[in-house]
C-alpha positions in Angstrom: -23.6 4.2 -2.3 -22.2 7.7 -2.0 -22.5 9.3 -5.8 -20.5 7.1 -8.0 -18.6 5.2 -4.9 -19.1 2.7 -2.3 -18.4 4.2 1.2 -19.1 3.1 4.8 -22.2 4.6 6.3 -21.8 3.3 9.8 -19.1 5.6 10.7 -16.7 8.4 9.3 -15.2 7.7 6.1 -13.0 9.1 3.4 -12.7 8.4 -0.4 -9.4 7.5 -2.0 -7.8 6.3 -4.6 -4.4 4.5 -5.5 -2.1 5.4 -8.3 0.9 4.5 -10.2 2.6 5.0 -13.7 -0.5 3.0 -15.0 -2.3 6.2 -14.5 -0.2 8.7 -16.0 -1.4 12.3 -16.7 -4.0 12.9 -14.0 -6.3 16.0 -13.5 -5.8 16.1 -9.9 -8.5 19.1 -9.4 -10.9 17.1 -11.4 -10.0 14.1 -8.8 -10.7 16.4 -5.8 -13.9 18.0 -7.3 -15.2 14.4 -7.7 -15.2 13.8 -3.8 -11.8 12.1 -3.6 -10.0 13.0 -0.4 -6.7 11.0 -0.4 -4.4 9.1 -2.9 -2.1 6.3 -2.1 1.0 6.7 -4.6 3.4 3.8 -5.5 6.7 4.9 -5.1 8.3 2.0 -6.4 8.4 -1.9 -6.8 10.7 -5.1 -7.0 10.8 -6.9 -10.2 9.4 -10.4 -10.1 12.4 -12.2 -11.8 15.7 -10.4 -10.8 14.4 -8.5 -7.9 15.8 -5.1 -8.9 14.2 -2.4 -7.1 12.7 0.3 -9.6 11.4 3.6 -9.2 7.7 4.5 -10.2 8.3 7.0 -12.9 5.1 9.0 -12.1 5.5 8.9 -8.2 7.0 12.6 -8.1 4.5 14.1 -10.5 1.4 12.3 -8.7 2.7 13.7 -5.3 2.9 17.2 -6.6 -0.5 17.2 -8.5 -2.1 15.6 -5.3 -0.6 18.2 -2.8 -1.6 20.8 -5.2 -5.2 19.7 -5.1 -5.5 19.6 -1.5 -5.5 15.8 -1.2 -4.1 13.8 1.6 -1.1 11.7 0.5 0.3 8.2 1.4 2.7 5.8 -0.3 3.0 2.3 -1.0 5.8 -0.2 -2.1 5.1 -3.2 -4.5 7.3 -5.7 -2.4 8.8 -9.0 -3.6 11.1 -9.3 -0.8 12.2 -12.8 0.2 14.5 -11.6 3.2 14.3 -9.3 6.0 17.3 -7.4 4.4 15.3 -6.9 1.2 12.2 -5.7 3.1 14.5 -3.2 4.9 16.1 -2.1 1.7 12.5 -1.5 0.2 11.6 0.5 3.4 14.6 2.5 3.0 14.1 2.9 -0.8 10.8 4.6 -0.1 12.2 6.7 2.8 15.0 8.1 0.7 12.5 8.7 -2.4 10.1 10.6 -0.1 13.2 12.6 1.3 11.2 13.8 4.4 8.3 15.1 2.3 5.2 15.0 4.6 2.4 12.3 4.6 -1.0 12.5 5.8 -1.6 8.7 5.2 0.5 5.8 5.8 3.3 4.1 3.8 2.3 0.6 3.0 3.8 -2.9 2.7 2.3 -4.2 -0.5 3.4 -7.6 -0.9 1.4 -10.1 -3.5 1.6 -13.4 -4.7 3.0 -13.6 -8.3 0.9 -16.2 -10.3 4.1 -17.8 -11.7 5.6 -20.9 -10.3 9.3 -19.5 -11.3 8.7 -16.3 -9.5 11.6 -15.6 -6.8 8.6 -15.3 -4.3 7.2 -18.9 -5.0 8.7 -20.5 -2.1 8.4 -17.9 0.8 7.3 -19.1 4.1 4.7 -17.7 6.3 7.4 -17.0 9.0 9.6 -15.2 6.3 6.8 -13.1 4.8 5.6 -12.0 8.1 9.1 -11.2 9.3 9.5 -9.0 5.9 6.2 -7.2 6.5 7.4 -6.4 10.1 10.8 -5.3 9.0 9.3 -3.1 6.4 6.8 -1.5 9.0 9.4 -1.1 11.7 11.8 1.0 9.4 9.0 3.2 8.3 7.7 3.7 12.0 11.2 4.5 13.0 11.4 7.2 10.3 8.4 8.8 11.9 5.8 7.7 9.2 2.9 5.4 9.9 3.2 2.0 8.4 0.3 0.0 7.1 0.0 -3.6 5.5 -1.7 -4.3 2.3 -3.3 -7.8 1.5 -6.3 -9.7 0.0 -8.2 -12.4 1.5 -6.1 -15.0 -0.3 -2.9 -13.6 1.1 -4.3 -13.3 4.6 -5.9 -16.8 4.6 -2.9 -18.6 3.2 0.2 -17.0 4.7 0.0 -13.5 6.1 -0.5 -13.6 10.0 -2.9 -10.8 10.7 -3.1 -11.4 14.6 0.8 -10.7 14.5 0.4 -7.6 12.2 -2.6 -6.4 14.7 -0.2 -6.8 17.8 2.5 -4.9 16.2 -0.3 -2.1 15.9 -0.3 -2.1 12.2 -3.3 -1.0 10.2 -4.6 -2.7 7.1 -5.4 -2.0 3.7 -7.7 -4.7 2.1 -8.1 -5.4 -1.4 -11.5 -7.2 -1.9 -13.3 -6.5 -4.9 -16.8 -6.9 -4.1 -20.0 -4.6 -3.5 -20.1 -5.2 0.3 -17.1 -5.3 2.7 -17.8 -8.8 4.4 -14.3 -9.3 5.9 -14.2 -10.3 9.6 -11.2 -8.1 10.5 -11.0 -4.3 10.9 -9.5 -2.4 7.9 -8.8 1.1 7.5 -8.7 1.2 3.8 -10.8 -1.1 1.7 -10.0 -1.1 -2.0 -13.3 -2.5 -3.6 -12.4 -2.1 -7.5 
């Protein structure tokens, strides 16, 4: 524990947070003063039902505030892609919204299970999800940004092929809400709360 945060003490680490429109008006200087060094900002998301892509209404404000406070910035997109073309569309959406703005952290493919049997993603195959992740990340890489893949242990154990993602060279962001990191794969970002 470092101050109020968990940290990896066996090597270099940075403390970060992720934000979206759920965290509206943030005092970014207070965030920086608390020891936070980077922020991952949700740029947009695809709806559960109709699959429409929507912009996170606070993304620009969060970007400007984090940069003004001297924080490193990355971006993520909450994906519900069910085809390679949709994954590419999501990546292009993020790239269009960033409009060449500099990032010090990756652009992340954040695909998650939706706990609804009627969700448009309910029947996605392992092969398709992995193809979507690669398609998103390759679009990001082609634009000159570092791609990253987000997952939780359930997603990785059930459907996401981490070995395939590693072979592609994509770093990982793991969401595992615990007091200790016990996951057996290397991750670059551990979201513990």
